[in-house]
ZADRENKOL-608532 format. One record per residue (C-alpha): residue number from 0; residue in three letters; x, y, z. Coordinates in Angstrom, 2 decimals, m for minus. Example, Ala and Ser with C-alpha at 12.3 -4.5 7.8 and 13.67 -1.06 7.14 Angstrom:
<recs>
[rec 0 "ala" [12.30 m4.50 7.80]]
[rec 1 "ser" [13.67 m1.06 7.14]]
</recs>
This chain:
<recs>
[rec 0 "arg" [95.10 66.27 107.20]]
[rec 1 "lys" [93.25 68.68 109.46]]
[rec 2 "asp" [93.10 72.42 108.99]]
[rec 3 "tyr" [91.37 75.42 110.52]]
[rec 4 "arg" [88.02 76.35 108.96]]
[rec 5 "ser" [85.75 79.30 109.59]]
[rec 6 "phe" [81.99 79.53 109.17]]
[rec 7 "tyr" [79.25 81.96 110.04]]
[rec 8 "ile" [76.86 80.40 112.55]]
[rec 9 "glu" [74.06 81.99 114.55]]
[rec 10 "asp" [75.30 82.94 118.01]]
[rec 11 "ala" [72.45 81.20 119.82]]
[rec 12 "val" [73.00 77.90 117.99]]
[rec 13 "phe" [76.74 78.07 118.60]]
[rec 14 "ala" [76.24 78.79 122.30]]
[rec 15 "arg" [73.83 75.88 122.76]]
[rec 16 "phe" [76.09 73.47 120.88]]
[rec 17 "arg" [79.17 74.60 122.79]]
[rec 18 "ala" [77.41 74.23 126.14]]
[rec 19 "ala" [76.06 70.78 125.28]]
[rec 20 "ile" [79.44 69.47 124.16]]
[rec 21 "tyr" [81.29 71.10 127.06]]
[rec 22 "trp" [79.07 69.69 129.80]]
[rec 23 "leu" [78.26 66.32 128.30]]
[rec 24 "ser" [81.87 65.53 127.42]]
[rec 25 "arg" [82.54 65.70 131.16]]
[rec 26 "arg" [79.78 63.33 132.23]]
[rec 27 "glu" [80.65 59.71 132.86]]
[rec 28 "asp" [77.27 58.50 131.61]]
[rec 29 "ala" [77.89 60.18 128.22]]
[rec 30 "val" [81.27 58.56 127.49]]
[rec 31 "asp" [81.26 56.96 124.01]]
[rec 32 "glu" [78.01 58.76 123.19]]
[rec 33 "val" [79.11 62.39 123.12]]
[rec 34 "pro" [82.12 63.67 121.17]]
[rec 35 "glu" [85.05 64.77 123.29]]
[rec 36 "asn" [85.09 68.31 121.87]]
[rec 37 "met" [83.41 70.60 119.35]]
[rec 38 "ser" [85.85 69.81 116.53]]
[rec 39 "val" [85.17 66.10 116.80]]
[rec 40 "ala" [81.41 66.76 116.98]]
[rec 41 "val" [81.37 69.05 113.93]]
[rec 42 "glu" [83.50 66.62 111.90]]
[rec 43 "ala" [81.18 63.72 112.76]]
[rec 44 "cys" [78.11 65.77 111.82]]
[rec 45 "met" [79.65 66.83 108.52]]
[rec 46 "glu" [80.66 63.25 107.72]]
[rec 47 "ser" [77.22 61.80 108.41]]
[rec 48 "thr" [75.47 64.60 106.51]]
[rec 49 "ala" [77.75 64.18 103.48]]
[rec 50 "thr" [77.22 60.42 103.51]]
[rec 51 "ala" [73.43 60.80 103.69]]
[rec 52 "leu" [73.41 63.34 100.83]]
[rec 53 "glu" [75.69 61.15 98.70]]
[rec 54 "arg" [73.42 58.15 99.22]]
[rec 55 "arg" [70.26 60.10 98.51]]
[rec 56 "phe" [71.36 62.18 95.55]]
[rec 57 "asn" [74.52 60.63 94.07]]
[rec 58 "asp" [74.10 56.82 94.17]]
[rec 59 "gly" [76.32 56.67 97.25]]
[rec 60 "asn" [79.28 58.17 95.44]]
[rec 61 "thr" [81.32 61.11 96.65]]
[rec 62 "phe" [80.45 64.31 94.79]]
[rec 63 "arg" [83.23 65.82 92.73]]
[rec 64 "met" [84.95 68.77 94.33]]
[rec 65 "pro" [83.55 72.23 93.51]]
[rec 66 "pro" [85.70 74.66 91.56]]
[rec 67 "pro" [88.03 76.82 93.63]]
[rec 68 "pro" [86.55 80.14 94.71]]
[rec 69 "ala" [87.16 82.98 92.30]]
[rec 70 "arg" [89.69 85.44 93.61]]
[rec 71 "arg" [88.55 89.00 93.82]]
[rec 72 "arg" [90.59 91.42 91.84]]
[rec 73 "arg" [91.88 94.41 93.68]]
[rec 74 "thr" [90.94 97.63 92.01]]
[rec 75 "ala" [93.57 100.30 91.54]]
[rec 76 "asp" [92.90 103.46 93.42]]
</recs>
């Protein structure tokens, strides 16, 4: 299943990444080496980073999921 996610990322880093993916995904010499779009690129980066961290710090096993975020209570006015 895929879903929309949002993150805070420095503007300059985002701009460089976007430009690299945009232009390289259109070059014939980059086919099969550059992801076709930013979503594919980010997913691949997250997958490889998670795998490396699992191998290094968790005997290659997937970490258990973190607890759900605490919901903020609305205060009565």
